[in-house]
C-alpha positions in Angstrom: 225.0 68.3 129.4 221.7 66.8 128.0 220.3 68.4 125.1 216.3 69.9 124.8 214.3 70.9 121.9 215.6 74.6 121.3 213.7 76.2 118.4 210.3 76.5 120.5 212.7 77.7 123.8 214.1 80.2 121.3 211.2 81.6 119.8 209.7 81.8 123.2 212.1 83.4 125.0 212.4 86.4 122.4 208.9 86.6 122.5 209.0 87.4 125.8 211.1 90.0 125.6 209.7 92.0 122.7 206.7 93.0 125.4 203.8 95.9 124.8 205.1 98.4 126.8 208.7 97.9 127.1 210.8 100.7 126.4 212.7 100.9 122.9 216.7 102.3 123.5 215.5 104.8 121.2 218.5 104.5 118.6 218.6 102.8 115.0 220.2 99.5 115.7 221.2 97.6 112.7 218.9 95.1 111.4 218.6 91.6 109.0 216.8 91.1 105.8 213.4 89.4 105.9 215.1 86.4 104.4 217.2 85.7 107.3 216.1 84.1 110.6 218.7 84.9 113.3 220.8 87.1 114.4 218.0 90.0 114.7 218.1 92.9 117.5 215.8 92.9 120.2 214.1 95.5 122.6 214.9 96.0 126.0 213.9 98.3 128.9 215.1 101.5 128.9 216.7 101.9 132.4 218.1 104.8 134.5 220.7 104.7 136.9 222.7 101.9 138.6 224.0 100.2 141.8 226.4 101.9 143.6 228.7 101.3 147.1 225.9 103.1 149.1 223.0 100.2 147.6 225.4 97.3 148.6 225.6 94.8 151.3 228.9 92.5 152.0 229.0 89.2 153.4 232.1 88.0 155.1 232.9 84.5 155.9 235.3 85.1 159.3 235.7 81.3 158.9 238.0 81.9 155.9 241.2 84.0 155.7 240.6 84.5 152.0 236.8 86.1 152.9 238.2 87.8 155.7 241.3 89.6 153.9 239.5 90.1 150.4 235.9 91.2 152.2 238.0 94.3 154.1 240.1 95.3 150.5 236.8 95.6 148.6 235.1 97.2 151.2 238.1 99.9 151.8 238.2 100.4 147.6 234.6 100.3 147.1 233.8 102.8 150.1 231.1 100.3 151.6 229.1 102.0 154.4 230.0 99.6 157.7 226.8 98.9 158.9 225.9 97.4 155.3 229.2 94.9 156.2 227.7 91.4 157.9 230.4 89.1 159.4 228.9 85.3 159.6 230.7 81.7 160.2 230.3 79.3 157.7 231.6 75.8 156.9 234.4 76.5 153.7 233.1 73.6 151.4 231.3 73.4 148.4 227.6 73.6 149.5 225.7 74.5 152.8 223.0 72.1 154.0 219.6 73.7 154.0 219.6 74.1 157.6 222.9 75.9 157.3 221.5 77.9 154.6 218.6 79.0 156.5 220.5 80.4 159.2 222.3 82.5 156.6 219.6 83.8 155.2 218.2 84.6 158.6 221.0 86.6 159.3 221.2 88.5 156.1 217.7 89.3 156.2 217.6 90.6 160.0 220.8 92.6 159.2 220.6 94.5 156.2 218.6 97.4 156.4 215.8 98.7 153.7 218.7 100.8 151.8 220.7 97.5 151.0 219.4 96.8 147.3 222.3 93.9 146.4 224.6 91.8 148.0 228.4 90.9 147.4 229.1 87.2 148.8 232.8 87.5 149.3 234.0 84.1 149.5 234.4 81.3 147.0 233.1 78.1 148.7 230.0 77.5 149.3 228.8 78.5 146.0 225.8 75.9 146.1 223.1 74.8 148.4 222.1 71.5 147.3 221.5 71.6 143.7 220.8 75.4 144.0 223.3 78.1 143.3 223.9 80.0 146.7 223.6 83.5 144.8 219.8 82.4 143.5 218.8 80.9 146.9 220.2 84.0 148.7 218.2 86.1 146.0 214.9 84.2 145.1 215.0 81.9 147.8 215.4 78.3 147.6 213.9 76.1 145.2 214.4 72.4 146.2 211.9 71.0 143.6 214.5 71.9 141.1 216.8 69.0 142.6 214.2 66.3 141.8 215.1 67.0 138.3 217.5 69.9 137.4 216.4 69.5 133.7 213.1 70.7 134.3 211.4 74.0 134.1 212.6 76.5 137.3 211.1 79.1 138.4 211.2 82.2 136.7 213.2 85.5 138.2 211.1 88.7 138.7 214.4 90.5 138.2 214.6 89.2 134.6 215.1 91.8 131.9 213.5 94.3 134.7 214.7 98.0 134.4 214.7 98.9 138.0 217.7 100.1 139.8 215.9 99.6 143.4 215.5 95.3 143.1 214.8 95.4 146.6 212.6 98.5 147.0 210.6 97.7 144.0 210.9 93.3 143.8 211.7 92.7 147.4 214.8 90.5 146.1 218.8 91.8 146.5 220.7 90.2 143.7 223.6 88.6 144.7 227.1 87.8 143.2 230.2 86.1 144.4 233.2 88.0 144.8 235.2 84.3 144.3 238.7 83.7 142.9 241.2 81.5 143.5 243.5 83.4 145.9 243.7 86.5 147.9 246.2 88.3 145.0 243.8 87.3 142.2 240.6 88.6 143.9 242.6 91.9 144.8 243.3 92.2 140.7 239.7 91.3 140.0 238.6 93.9 142.3 240.8 96.7 140.7 240.0 95.6 137.3 236.4 96.1 138.4 237.2 99.6 140.0 239.2 100.8 137.1 236.6 100.2 134.4 233.9 102.3 135.8 232.6 105.0 133.1 235.6 104.4 130.6 233.2 103.1 127.8 230.7 104.5 125.5 231.5 107.6 125.3 230.8 109.6 122.0 233.5 109.2 119.5 235.4 106.6 121.5 236.7 103.5 120.5 234.3 100.5 120.0 234.7 97.9 122.5 234.2 94.5 121.0 231.3 91.9 122.2 232.5 88.7 120.8 229.7 85.8 119.9 231.1 82.2 119.1 229.3 79.5 117.5 230.8 76.2 118.0 230.7 72.7 116.8 229.3 71.4 120.0 225.6 71.8 119.0 224.2 71.1 122.6 226.4 73.9 124.0 226.0 76.4 121.1 222.4 76.9 121.4 222.3 80.7 122.1 223.7 81.4 118.8 220.0 82.2 116.9 220.0 84.7 120.1 223.3 86.4 118.9 222.7 90.1 117.7 223.9 90.9 113.8 227.8 91.9 113.6 228.8 95.2 112.7 229.7 98.2 114.5 226.9 100.1 116.6 228.6 103.1 117.2 225.6 104.9 119.7 226.5 102.0 121.9 230.1 102.3 121.7 230.2 98.3 120.9 231.3 96.4 117.9 229.2 92.9 117.6 231.7 90.3 116.6 230.2 86.8 115.5 232.9 83.9 115.2 233.2 80.3 114.4 235.0 78.0 116.6 238.5 77.7 115.3 238.8 81.2 114.2 242.3 82.0 115.9 242.3 85.8 114.8 243.7 87.7 117.6 241.1 89.8 119.7 241.6 93.0 121.5 239.3 95.4 123.4 236.6 92.4 124.4 234.2 94.0 126.9 231.9 90.7 126.2 232.6 87.3 125.4 230.4 84.4 124.7 230.7 80.9 123.6 229.4 76.8 124.5 231.7 74.6 125.1 232.8 72.4 128.1 236.2 73.8 128.5 238.1 77.1 126.4 241.1 75.4 124.8 242.8 78.7 125.3 242.2 82.5 126.8 243.9 85.3 125.6 244.7 87.6 128.5 245.2 90.2 126.7 242.2 90.5 125.0 239.9 91.8 128.2 238.8 95.5 128.7 238.6 96.2 132.4 234.9 95.3 133.3 234.8 92.2 130.5 232.0 89.8 131.3 232.6 85.9 130.0 230.6 82.8 130.1 230.7 79.5 128.5 227.5 77.2 128.2 227.9 74.1 129.7 226.7 71.8 132.4 229.3 72.6 135.5 230.8 75.9 135.0 229.5 76.8 138.2 231.2 74.0 140.2 234.0 76.4 141.0 236.2 73.6 142.5 236.3 71.7 139.1 234.8 68.4 140.8 233.1 67.6 137.3 236.2 68.1 135.1 234.7 70.9 133.3 235.8 74.4 132.8 235.3 76.6 135.9 234.2 80.1 135.2 236.9 81.0 137.8 239.5 80.7 134.8 237.6 83.3 132.6 238.0 85.4 136.1 242.0 84.2 136.3 242.7 85.4 132.5 241.4 89.0 133.0 237.2 88.9 132.8 235.3 90.9 135.6 232.6 88.6 135.9 231.0 85.3 134.8 228.0 83.0 134.8 227.7 79.2 135.2 225.6 76.7 136.7 226.4 74.5 139.6 224.2 71.3 138.7 223.0 69.7 135.4 220.3 72.0 134.0 220.1 70.8 130.5 220.5 73.2 128.0 217.2 75.4 128.6 218.1 78.6 127.1 216.4 80.4 130.0 218.7 79.1 132.5 222.0 80.6 130.9 222.5 84.7 130.2 220.7 85.9 127.3 223.4 87.2 124.8 221.1 90.4 124.0 219.6 91.1 127.2 223.0 90.7 129.0 224.8 92.8 126.4 222.1 95.9 125.9 221.4 95.8 130.1 225.1 96.9 130.2 226.0 99.4 127.6 223.4 101.2 129.1 225.5 101.4 132.1 224.2 98.6 134.4 226.8 96.9 136.9 228.0 93.5 136.1 225.6 92.3 138.8 222.5 94.0 137.3 223.6 93.0 133.5 224.0 89.2 134.4 221.1 89.0 136.7 218.6 90.7 134.3 219.8 88.1 131.5 218.9 85.3 132.8 215.5 84.2 133.2 215.7 80.9 135.3 218.8 81.5 137.4 218.0 78.9 140.4 221.0 76.4 139.2 223.4 79.5 138.1 225.7 81.2 140.1 226.9 84.9 139.4 230.6 85.4 140.1 232.8 88.7 139.7 233.1 92.2 140.8 229.4 93.3 141.1 229.8 96.8 141.2 232.1 97.1 137.7 229.9 99.7 135.3 232.3 100.6 132.2 229.8 102.2 130.4 228.3 105.7 130.7 224.6 105.6 130.5 223.4 106.4 127.4 222.6 109.4 126.0 218.7 110.3 125.2 217.7 109.7 121.9 
């Protein structure tokens, strides 16, 4: 991973988030003293509603037995309308060519009706189109300029931190997520976790879920640390923010969000996760799902029991905007957004990043009005 200059990037991304007209959550959040630089809460838009089965299109690759079996299982478990299931034939390899992608894009465009707001792509391969992730290419269109210099600024997403629950209707895009895993069995377990998570958290008086943010000794990959929220319990959100340093081996339980910056997590405790948990690690090639670069694939988070993740498929350098913003991700999720919505809204420049998991997992009840 190539390092960039980050303080300017950190300042600019936070400044963009606190814009006139953004609605505050309307709750008292703990702050920090004036002498501290990092770990301040930001403001994000209040959201209303989230995606459901009636809003989701499912794309199945008939050339891939995994895709067929997992896709049919997902359609049954989530009750996806039959007319919103598209069957295509794709090569089962890491990346599509531009021509192959163009044919897929046209099929989706021509087959999905206006009621379809988002997409589940049910396969593990392909996960890329050249240096672009397949989820970004399907959602925002192919960005060939990113392949000339992966470390350059990439096209901003108009869905970043957007409060709409109707992204296709309001923004003309369908955020997509790969329903990927290493086996049919683990994919079924992933789907079951997502379904089981719905509406289980954020209830008044219920136990808090832990949102864990880890600062590591890998300074190039730990650049999100200044964006972490302050530590402590926020009862109104139903979460406890836990800030940790690399090497802290204190057991964790009831984890709903885990973010770190390493090329490979030394050990993942499968007992820590709540259904619906999100987890990601900032590194160059986490989105290369078949591990061709030797770094940890995001699939390892899912195999351990997390429900959704994010990683880049080509060298992005460590621009903050190319990875999930910790607070945007958390604050969207606790408002009741689905995993797909929360992850997509948290990445400002997603061209090189692939979103993976069970799209409709929504563990948090919508926030009560202030």
